DRENDO-1510 file (C-alpha; in Angstrom, 1 decimal, always signed):
<recs>
REC; n; res; u; v; w
REC; 1; MET; +24.8; -9.6; +8.6 .
REC; 2; ASP; +23.9; -13.0; +7.4 .
REC; 3; ILE; +22.1; -12.8; +4.1 .
REC; 4; SER; +20.9; -16.3; +4.4 .
REC; 5; HIS; +18.2; -15.3; +6.9 .
REC; 6; LEU; +16.9; -12.9; +4.3 .
REC; 7; ILE; +16.9; -15.6; +1.6 .
REC; 8; ILE; +15.1; -18.0; +4.1 .
REC; 9; SER; +12.5; -15.5; +4.9 .
REC; 10; PHE; +11.7; -14.7; +1.3 .
REC; 11; ALA; +11.8; -18.3; +0.1 .
REC; 12; VAL; +9.6; -19.7; +3.1 .
REC; 13; ALA; +7.0; -17.0; +2.5 .
REC; 14; LEU; +7.0; -17.6; -1.3 .
REC; 15; ILE; +6.6; -21.4; -0.9 .
REC; 16; ILE; +3.8; -21.1; +1.7 .
REC; 17; GLY; +2.1; -18.6; -0.5 .
REC; 18; PHE; +2.1; -20.8; -3.5 .
REC; 19; VAL; +1.0; -23.7; -1.7 .
REC; 20; SER; -1.7; -21.9; +0.5 .
REC; 21; ILE; -3.5; -19.8; -2.2 .
REC; 22; PRO; -5.0; -22.6; -4.3 .
REC; 23; LYS; -6.4; -24.0; -0.9 .
REC; 24; VAL; -7.7; -20.6; +0.2 .
REC; 25; VAL; -9.4; -20.2; -3.3 .
REC; 26; ARG; -11.2; -23.7; -3.0 .
REC; 27; VAL; -12.4; -22.9; +0.6 .
REC; 28; ALA; -13.5; -19.4; -0.3 .
REC; 29; ILE; -15.5; -20.5; -3.3 .
REC; 30; LYS; -17.2; -23.5; -1.3 .
REC; 31; LYS; -18.0; -21.1; +1.5 .
REC; 32; ASN; -19.1; -18.3; -0.8 .
REC; 33; LEU; -16.4; -15.8; +0.5 .
REC; 34; VAL; -16.4; -14.0; -2.8 .
REC; 35; ALA; -16.3; -10.4; -4.1 .
REC; 36; LYS; -19.5; -9.8; -6.0 .
REC; 37; PRO; -19.4; -7.3; -8.9 .
REC; 38; ASN; -21.3; -4.1; -8.6 .
REC; 39; HIS; -21.5; -0.6; -10.1 .
REC; 40; ARG; -18.2; +0.4; -8.3 .
REC; 41; THR; -16.1; -2.6; -9.2 .
REC; 42; SER; -14.0; -3.2; -12.2 .
REC; 43; HIS; -14.1; -6.9; -12.3 .
REC; 44; THR; -16.7; -9.6; -13.4 .
REC; 45; GLY; -17.5; -13.0; -11.8 .
REC; 46; ARG; -17.5; -14.1; -8.3 .
REC; 47; ILE; -13.9; -14.0; -7.1 .
REC; 48; PRO; -12.6; -14.9; -3.6 .
REC; 49; ASN; -11.6; -11.8; -1.6 .
REC; 50; VAL; -9.8; -13.5; +1.4 .
REC; 51; GLY; -6.3; -13.5; -0.2 .
REC; 52; GLY; -5.2; -11.6; +3.0 .
REC; 53; ILE; -5.3; -15.1; +4.9 .
REC; 54; SER; -2.5; -16.4; +2.6 .
REC; 55; ILE; -0.5; -13.1; +2.8 .
REC; 56; PHE; -0.8; -13.0; +6.5 .
REC; 57; ILE; +0.2; -16.7; +7.0 .
REC; 58; SER; +3.0; -16.7; +4.7 .
REC; 59; PHE; +4.6; -13.4; +6.2 .
REC; 60; ILE; +4.2; -14.4; +9.8 .
REC; 61; LEU; +5.6; -17.9; +9.5 .
REC; 62; ALA; +8.4; -16.8; +7.4 .
REC; 63; PHE; +9.3; -14.0; +9.7 .
REC; 64; PHE; +9.3; -16.2; +12.8 .
REC; 65; LEU; +11.3; -19.0; +11.1 .
REC; 66; ALA; +13.9; -16.7; +9.8 .
REC; 67; SER; +14.3; -14.5; +12.9 .
REC; 68; ASN; +14.6; -17.6; +15.0 .
REC; 69; LEU; +12.2; -15.9; +17.6 .
REC; 70; GLY; +15.0; -13.4; +18.2 .
REC; 71; MET; +13.0; -10.2; +17.6 .
REC; 72; GLY; +13.3; -7.1; +19.6 .
REC; 73; GLN; +10.4; -5.6; +21.7 .
REC; 74; ASN; +9.0; -3.3; +19.2 .
REC; 75; LEU; +8.9; -6.0; +16.5 .
REC; 76; GLN; +7.1; -8.2; +19.0 .
REC; 77; TYR; +4.4; -5.7; +19.5 .
REC; 78; LEU; +4.3; -4.9; +15.7 .
REC; 79; MET; +3.5; -8.6; +15.1 .
REC; 80; PHE; +0.7; -8.4; +17.6 .
REC; 81; THR; -0.7; -5.3; +15.9 .
REC; 82; VAL; -0.4; -7.1; +12.4 .
REC; 83; LEU; -2.4; -9.9; +14.1 .
REC; 84; VAL; -5.1; -7.6; +15.4 .
REC; 85; LEU; -5.4; -5.8; +12.0 .
REC; 86; PHE; -5.6; -9.1; +10.1 .
REC; 87; PHE; -8.7; -10.2; +12.1 .
REC; 88; VAL; -10.3; -6.8; +11.8 .
REC; 89; GLY; -9.9; -7.0; +8.0 .
REC; 90; LEU; -10.9; -10.6; +7.8 .
REC; 91; TYR; -14.1; -10.0; +9.8 .
REC; 92; ASP; -14.9; -7.0; +7.5 .
REC; 93; ASP; -14.4; -9.2; +4.4 .
REC; 94; ILE; -16.7; -11.9; +5.9 .
REC; 95; MET; -19.3; -10.0; +7.9 .
REC; 96; ILE; -18.9; -6.3; +6.7 .
REC; 97; ILE; -18.5; -3.7; +9.5 .
REC; 98; SER; -19.0; +0.1; +9.5 .
REC; 99; ALA; -16.3; +2.4; +8.7 .
REC; 100; ARG; -16.4; +4.0; +12.2 .
REC; 101; ARG; -16.1; +0.6; +13.9 .
REC; 102; LYS; -13.2; -0.4; +11.5 .
REC; 103; LEU; -11.4; +2.7; +12.3 .
REC; 104; ILE; -11.7; +2.3; +16.1 .
REC; 105; GLU; -10.4; -1.2; +15.9 .
REC; 106; GLU; -7.5; -0.1; +13.5 .
REC; 107; LEU; -6.6; +2.5; +16.1 .
REC; 108; PHE; -6.6; +0.0; +18.9 .
REC; 109; GLY; -4.3; -2.3; +16.9 .
REC; 110; ILE; -2.0; +0.6; +16.0 .
REC; 111; SER; -1.9; +1.7; +19.7 .
REC; 112; ILE; -0.1; -1.7; +20.6 .
REC; 113; MET; +2.9; -0.9; +18.4 .
REC; 114; ILE; +3.0; +2.7; +19.4 .
REC; 115; PHE; +2.6; +2.5; +23.2 .
REC; 116; TRP; +4.0; -0.9; +24.0 .
REC; 117; GLY; +6.5; -1.3; +21.1 .
REC; 118; ASP; +7.5; +2.3; +21.2 .
REC; 119; LEU; +7.4; +2.4; +17.4 .
REC; 120; ARG; +6.8; +5.9; +16.5 .
REC; 121; LEU; +8.1; +9.0; +14.7 .
REC; 122; THR; +10.2; +11.0; +17.0 .
REC; 123; SER; +11.6; +13.7; +14.6 .
REC; 124; LEU; +10.7; +15.4; +11.2 .
REC; 125; HIS; +14.3; +15.9; +10.3 .
REC; 126; GLY; +13.8; +19.6; +9.8 .
REC; 127; PHE; +10.7; +19.2; +7.5 .
REC; 128; PHE; +8.7; +22.4; +7.8 .
REC; 129; GLY; +11.5; +23.6; +10.3 .
REC; 130; VAL; +10.6; +20.7; +12.8 .
REC; 131; TYR; +13.2; +18.4; +14.2 .
REC; 132; GLU; +12.6; +16.4; +17.5 .
REC; 133; LEU; +8.9; +16.0; +18.4 .
REC; 134; PRO; +7.4; +16.2; +22.0 .
REC; 135; TYR; +6.1; +12.8; +23.0 .
REC; 136; VAL; +2.3; +13.7; +22.5 .
REC; 137; ALA; +3.0; +15.2; +19.1 .
REC; 138; SER; +5.1; +12.1; +18.2 .
REC; 139; VAL; +2.3; +9.7; +19.2 .
REC; 140; LEU; -0.5; +11.7; +17.5 .
REC; 141; LEU; +1.7; +12.0; +14.2 .
REC; 142; THR; +2.4; +8.4; +14.3 .
REC; 143; PHE; -1.3; +7.5; +14.6 .
REC; 144; PHE; -2.1; +9.7; +11.7 .
REC; 145; VAL; +0.6; +8.5; +9.4 .
REC; 146; THR; -0.1; +5.0; +10.0 .
REC; 147; VAL; -3.8; +5.3; +9.5 .
REC; 148; VAL; -3.3; +7.3; +6.3 .
REC; 149; ILE; -0.8; +4.6; +5.0 .
REC; 150; ILE; -3.1; +1.8; +5.8 .
REC; 151; ASN; -6.1; +3.3; +4.1 .
REC; 152; ALA; -4.1; +4.6; +1.2 .
REC; 153; ILE; -3.2; +0.9; +0.6 .
REC; 154; ASN; -6.7; -0.1; +1.0 .
REC; 155; LEU; -8.0; +2.6; -1.6 .
REC; 156; ILE; -5.5; +1.5; -4.4 .
REC; 157; ASP; -6.6; -2.0; -4.0 .
REC; 158; GLY; -9.1; -1.5; -6.9 .
REC; 159; ILE; -7.5; -3.1; -9.9 .
REC; 160; ASP; -5.5; -6.3; -10.3 .
REC; 161; GLY; -2.0; -6.2; -8.8 .
REC; 162; LEU; -1.7; -2.5; -7.9 .
REC; 163; ALA; -1.7; -2.7; -4.1 .
REC; 164; ALA; +0.4; -5.9; -4.1 .
REC; 165; GLY; +2.8; -4.5; -6.8 .
REC; 166; VAL; +3.3; -1.2; -4.8 .
REC; 167; GLY; +3.9; -3.4; -1.6 .
REC; 168; MET; +6.6; -5.5; -3.4 .
REC; 169; ILE; +8.4; -2.5; -4.8 .
REC; 170; ILE; +8.5; -0.8; -1.4 .
REC; 171; SER; +9.3; -3.9; +0.6 .
REC; 172; LEU; +12.2; -4.7; -1.6 .
REC; 173; PHE; +13.6; -1.2; -1.2 .
REC; 174; PHE; +13.2; -1.3; +2.6 .
REC; 175; GLY; +14.7; -4.8; +2.8 .
REC; 176; ALA; +17.7; -3.9; +0.8 .
REC; 177; TYR; +18.2; -0.6; +2.7 .
REC; 178; PHE; +17.8; -2.1; +6.2 .
REC; 179; TYR; +20.3; -4.9; +5.1 .
REC; 180; LEU; +22.8; -2.3; +4.1 .
REC; 181; LEU; +22.3; -0.7; +7.5 .
REC; 182; GLY; +22.8; -3.9; +9.2 .
REC; 183; MET; +19.3; -3.9; +10.7 .
REC; 184; GLU; +18.7; -7.5; +10.2 .
REC; 185; GLN; +15.2; -7.9; +11.9 .
REC; 186; LEU; +13.7; -5.2; +9.8 .
REC; 187; SER; +15.2; -6.6; +6.7 .
REC; 188; ILE; +13.7; -9.9; +7.4 .
REC; 189; VAL; +10.2; -8.2; +7.9 .
REC; 190; ALA; +10.5; -6.7; +4.5 .
REC; 191; PHE; +11.8; -9.7; +2.7 .
REC; 192; SER; +9.0; -11.9; +4.5 .
REC; 193; LEU; +6.5; -9.5; +3.2 .
REC; 194; LEU; +8.0; -9.5; -0.3 .
REC; 195; GLY; +7.9; -13.3; -0.4 .
REC; 196; ALA; +4.2; -13.4; +0.7 .
REC; 197; LEU; +3.2; -10.8; -1.9 .
REC; 198; VAL; +4.9; -12.5; -4.9 .
REC; 199; PRO; +2.6; -15.6; -5.1 .
REC; 200; PHE; -0.5; -13.4; -4.4 .
REC; 201; PHE; +0.5; -11.0; -7.2 .
REC; 202; ILE; +0.8; -13.8; -9.7 .
REC; 203; TYR; -2.6; -15.3; -8.9 .
REC; 204; ASN; -4.2; -12.0; -8.8 .
REC; 205; VAL; -2.9; -10.7; -12.0 .
REC; 206; PHE; -2.3; -13.7; -14.2 .
REC; 207; ALA; -4.5; -16.6; -13.0 .
REC; 208; LYS; -7.3; -17.5; -15.3 .
REC; 209; ARG; -8.6; -20.1; -12.8 .
REC; 210; GLY; -7.8; -19.5; -9.2 .
REC; 211; LYS; -7.9; -15.7; -9.4 .
REC; 212; ILE; -8.0; -14.1; -5.8 .
REC; 213; PHE; -8.3; -10.7; -4.2 .
REC; 214; MET; -6.5; -9.6; -1.1 .
REC; 215; GLY; -9.6; -8.1; +0.6 .
REC; 216; ASP; -9.4; -5.8; +3.7 .
REC; 217; ALA; -7.5; -8.4; +5.6 .
REC; 218; GLY; -4.6; -8.3; +3.1 .
REC; 219; ALA; -4.8; -4.6; +2.6 .
REC; 220; LEU; -4.7; -3.9; +6.4 .
REC; 221; VAL; -1.9; -6.2; +7.0 .
REC; 222; LEU; +0.1; -4.7; +4.1 .
REC; 223; GLY; -0.7; -1.2; +5.1 .
REC; 224; VAL; +0.4; -1.5; +8.7 .
REC; 225; ILE; +3.7; -3.4; +7.9 .
REC; 226; LEU; +4.6; -0.7; +5.3 .
REC; 227; ALA; +3.7; +1.9; +7.8 .
REC; 228; ALA; +6.0; +0.4; +10.4 .
REC; 229; LEU; +8.8; +0.1; +7.9 .
REC; 230; THR; +8.4; +3.7; +6.8 .
REC; 231; ILE; +8.5; +4.9; +10.6 .
REC; 232; SER; +11.6; +2.6; +11.1 .
REC; 233; PHE; +13.1; +4.1; +8.0 .
REC; 234; ASN; +12.7; +7.7; +9.3 .
REC; 235; GLU; +14.0; +6.7; +12.7 .
REC; 236; ALA; +16.9; +4.9; +11.3 .
REC; 237; ASN; +18.3; +8.1; +9.7 .
REC; 238; ILE; +18.0; +10.3; +12.7 .
REC; 239; PRO; +21.8; +9.7; +13.5 .
REC; 240; ALA; +23.7; +11.0; +10.4 .
REC; 241; THR; +26.5; +8.3; +11.0 .
REC; 242; SER; +25.9; +5.8; +8.2 .
REC; 243; VAL; +27.3; +6.2; +4.7 .
REC; 244; TYR; +23.8; +5.3; +3.6 .
REC; 245; HIS; +22.3; +8.2; +5.5 .
REC; 246; ILE; +19.2; +9.8; +3.8 .
REC; 247; ILE; +19.3; +13.6; +4.0 .
REC; 248; ASN; +15.7; +14.5; +3.5 .
REC; 249; VAL; +14.0; +11.4; +4.7 .
REC; 250; PRO; +10.3; +12.6; +5.1 .
REC; 251; MET; +10.2; +13.6; +1.5 .
REC; 252; VAL; +12.0; +10.4; +0.3 .
REC; 253; SER; +9.4; +8.5; +2.3 .
REC; 254; ILE; +6.6; +10.4; +0.4 .
REC; 255; CYS; +8.3; +9.5; -2.9 .
REC; 256; ILE; +8.5; +5.9; -1.9 .
REC; 257; LEU; +4.7; +5.8; -1.1 .
REC; 258; VAL; +3.7; +8.4; -3.9 .
REC; 259; ILE; +1.0; +6.4; -5.6 .
REC; 260; PRO; -1.2; +5.4; -2.6 .
REC; 261; MET; -0.4; +8.7; -0.8 .
REC; 262; PHE; -1.1; +11.0; -3.8 .
REC; 263; ASP; -4.1; +9.0; -5.0 .
REC; 264; THR; -5.7; +9.3; -1.5 .
REC; 265; ILE; -5.1; +13.0; -1.2 .
REC; 266; ARG; -6.5; +13.5; -4.7 .
REC; 267; VAL; -9.6; +11.6; -4.4 .
REC; 268; PHE; -10.4; +13.0; -0.9 .
REC; 269; THR; -9.9; +16.6; -2.2 .
REC; 270; ILE; -12.3; +15.9; -5.1 .
REC; 271; ARG; -14.9; +14.6; -2.9 .
REC; 272; ILE; -14.7; +17.5; -0.3 .
REC; 273; ILE; -14.9; +20.0; -3.3 .
REC; 274; GLN; -18.0; +18.1; -4.4 .
REC; 275; LYS; -19.4; +18.4; -0.9 .
REC; 276; ARG; -19.4; +14.7; -0.5 .
REC; 277; SER; -17.8; +12.6; +2.5 .
REC; 278; PRO; -14.2; +11.9; +1.7 .
REC; 279; PHE; -14.9; +8.2; +2.4 .
REC; 280; SER; -17.8; +7.9; -0.2 .
REC; 281; PRO; -16.9; +5.6; -2.9 .
REC; 282; ASP; -16.5; +6.7; -6.6 .
REC; 283; LYS; -14.4; +6.1; -9.7 .
REC; 284; ASN; -12.0; +9.0; -9.4 .
REC; 285; HIS; -8.8; +7.1; -8.4 .
REC; 286; LEU; -5.8; +7.2; -10.7 .
REC; 287; HIS; -6.4; +3.6; -11.7 .
REC; 288; HIS; -9.9; +4.3; -12.9 .
REC; 289; MET; -8.6; +7.1; -15.1 .
REC; 290; PHE; -6.2; +4.7; -16.8 .
REC; 291; LEU; -8.9; +2.2; -17.3 .
REC; 292; ALA; -11.1; +5.0; -18.8 .
REC; 293; LEU; -8.3; +5.6; -21.3 .
REC; 294; GLY; -8.7; +2.1; -22.6 .
REC; 295; TYR; -5.9; +0.4; -20.8 .
REC; 296; ASN; -6.5; -3.0; -19.2 .
REC; 297; HIS; -5.8; -3.9; -15.5 .
REC; 298; LYS; -2.3; -5.2; -16.2 .
REC; 299; GLN; -1.3; -2.1; -18.3 .
REC; 300; SER; -2.8; +0.4; -15.8 .
REC; 301; THR; -0.9; -1.4; -12.9 .
REC; 302; GLY; +2.3; -1.5; -14.9 .
REC; 303; ILE; +2.1; +2.3; -15.7 .
REC; 304; LEU; +1.3; +3.2; -12.1 .
REC; 305; LEU; +4.0; +1.0; -10.8 .
REC; 306; LEU; +6.5; +2.5; -13.1 .
REC; 307; ILE; +5.5; +6.0; -11.9 .
REC; 308; ASN; +6.0; +4.9; -8.4 .
REC; 309; VAL; +9.5; +3.6; -9.1 .
REC; 310; ILE; +10.5; +6.8; -11.0 .
REC; 311; TYR; +9.5; +8.9; -8.0 .
REC; 312; MET; +11.4; +6.7; -5.7 .
REC; 313; ALA; +14.5; +7.3; -7.8 .
REC; 314; ILE; +13.8; +11.0; -7.9 .
REC; 315; GLY; +13.4; +11.0; -4.2 .
REC; 316; LEU; +16.9; +9.3; -3.6 .
REC; 317; LEU; +18.7; +11.4; -6.3 .
REC; 318; CYS; +17.2; +14.8; -5.3 .
REC; 319; GLN; +17.3; +14.3; -1.5 .
REC; 320; HIS; +20.0; +17.2; -1.1 .
REC; 321; LEU; +17.6; +19.7; -2.6 .
REC; 322; PRO; +16.1; +22.5; -0.3 .
REC; 323; LYS; +13.2; +20.9; +1.5 .
REC; 324; PHE; +10.3; +23.2; +0.5 .
REC; 325; PHE; +11.5; +23.2; -3.0 .
REC; 326; PHE; +11.7; +19.4; -3.1 .
REC; 327; PHE; +8.2; +19.2; -1.6 .
REC; 328; MET; +6.8; +21.6; -4.1 .
REC; 329; MET; +8.5; +19.9; -7.0 .
REC; 330; ILE; +7.0; +16.5; -6.1 .
REC; 331; PHE; +3.5; +17.8; -5.3 .
REC; 332; LEU; +3.3; +20.0; -8.4 .
REC; 333; SER; +4.6; +17.3; -10.7 .
REC; 334; CYS; +2.0; +14.9; -9.4 .
REC; 335; ILE; -0.8; +17.3; -9.9 .
REC; 336; LEU; +0.4; +18.2; -13.5 .
REC; 337; TRP; +0.6; +14.6; -14.9 .
REC; 338; SER; -2.6; +13.5; -13.1 .
REC; 339; GLU; -4.4; +16.5; -14.5 .
REC; 340; ALA; -3.0; +15.7; -17.9 .
REC; 341; VAL; -4.4; +12.2; -17.7 .
REC; 342; ARG; -7.7; +13.5; -16.5 .
REC; 343; ALA; -7.9; +15.9; -19.5 .
REC; 344; LEU; -7.2; +13.0; -21.8 .
REC; 345; VAL; -10.2; +11.0; -20.1 .
REC; 346; LYS; -12.4; +14.0; -20.7 .
REC; 347; THR; -11.4; +14.3; -24.4 .
REC; 348; LYS; -12.0; +10.6; -24.9 .
REC; 349; GLU; -15.4; +10.8; -23.2 .
REC; 350; LYS; -16.4; +13.8; -25.3 .
REC; 351; SER; -15.3; +12.1; -28.5 .
REC; 352; LYS; -17.4; +9.2; -27.6 .
REC; 353; GLU; -20.4; +11.3; -26.9 .
REC; 354; ARG; -20.0; +13.0; -30.4 .
REC; 355; GLU; -19.7; +9.7; -32.1 .
REC; 356; LEU; -22.8; +8.4; -30.4 .
REC; 357; ARG; -24.7; +11.5; -31.3 .
REC; 358; CYS; -23.5; +11.2; -35.0 .
REC; 359; ASN; -24.6; +7.5; -35.0 .
REC; 360; GLU; -28.1; +8.4; -33.5 .
REC; 361; GLY; -28.4; +11.1; -36.2 .
REC; 362; ILE; -27.7; +8.7; -38.9 .
REC; 363; VAL; -30.2; +6.2; -37.5 .
REC; 364; MET; -32.9; +8.9; -37.3 .
REC; 365; ASP; -32.4; +9.8; -41.0 .
</recs>
């Protein structure tokens, strides 16, 4: 496979991203397309929230240029799905739509790649004893997995660089893996996404002037592409013919997406236990806990990205373990370290309360 196509896809997306972001920032500020601080946000100031425009344009142009328009049918419909979800997210960023309407429009976009592109999960590879899936089960599972990944990416987009950083790590892995398998078009998709995310990450994390958020447009585009790459990753490992074959691919996929997936499961569980809607906003996310411990955005993002990389390595190294044992090992380890962090947060909060009471007592005296 010609590696020059991968270099072109990455470089073109990178250049377009660096050129387009300052222009998007200027227009967004002029048109008041900004995220205003509120009680749920962890930022200050009026920051443009339409970085998804740059991510989408960089990705789509780089892919079409590097692929020479020679994409297969399922990638053709994937790009159409990306386009639909971009406009859904952009409309939400500008006008704000209800969660129900947004979900319905997401499902419409996803249906294009599933029904017309036939991009779906057809096997669980023996996970929970299930191998080949009937068509209806395959479609329903693909809808579920895609929606979960899209919204998991959206949910972790709460501090600088986290969603983009996770996307960069995962797209780099998938790009390299599909290159090794000789699946050029999928590798170009991954490297085009990587190139689109790098300039956004730099402006989002390090820019003092010109800072920008990805918004729903960026999160939905990022989420659906990562979902499609994950589905393709699982499908590519159904024939055990390659030297790069992954044994327990569903669990390895979970390890690759561990931070967004576990964070979503965790916050939804907490909200349900508290008898609230799982979609009600709060500050129970993993990144909120690290901020509460006193880490800044860069440090919190760095810690969570490192954890994600560690789990990716664990997934690849432990893929030969028995499936149920592997699942329990990953699940319980995530609970243990997240609960340890939560305990540290509570200890710090109690310490602050005691210090405040002592100071109040001194003032009273």
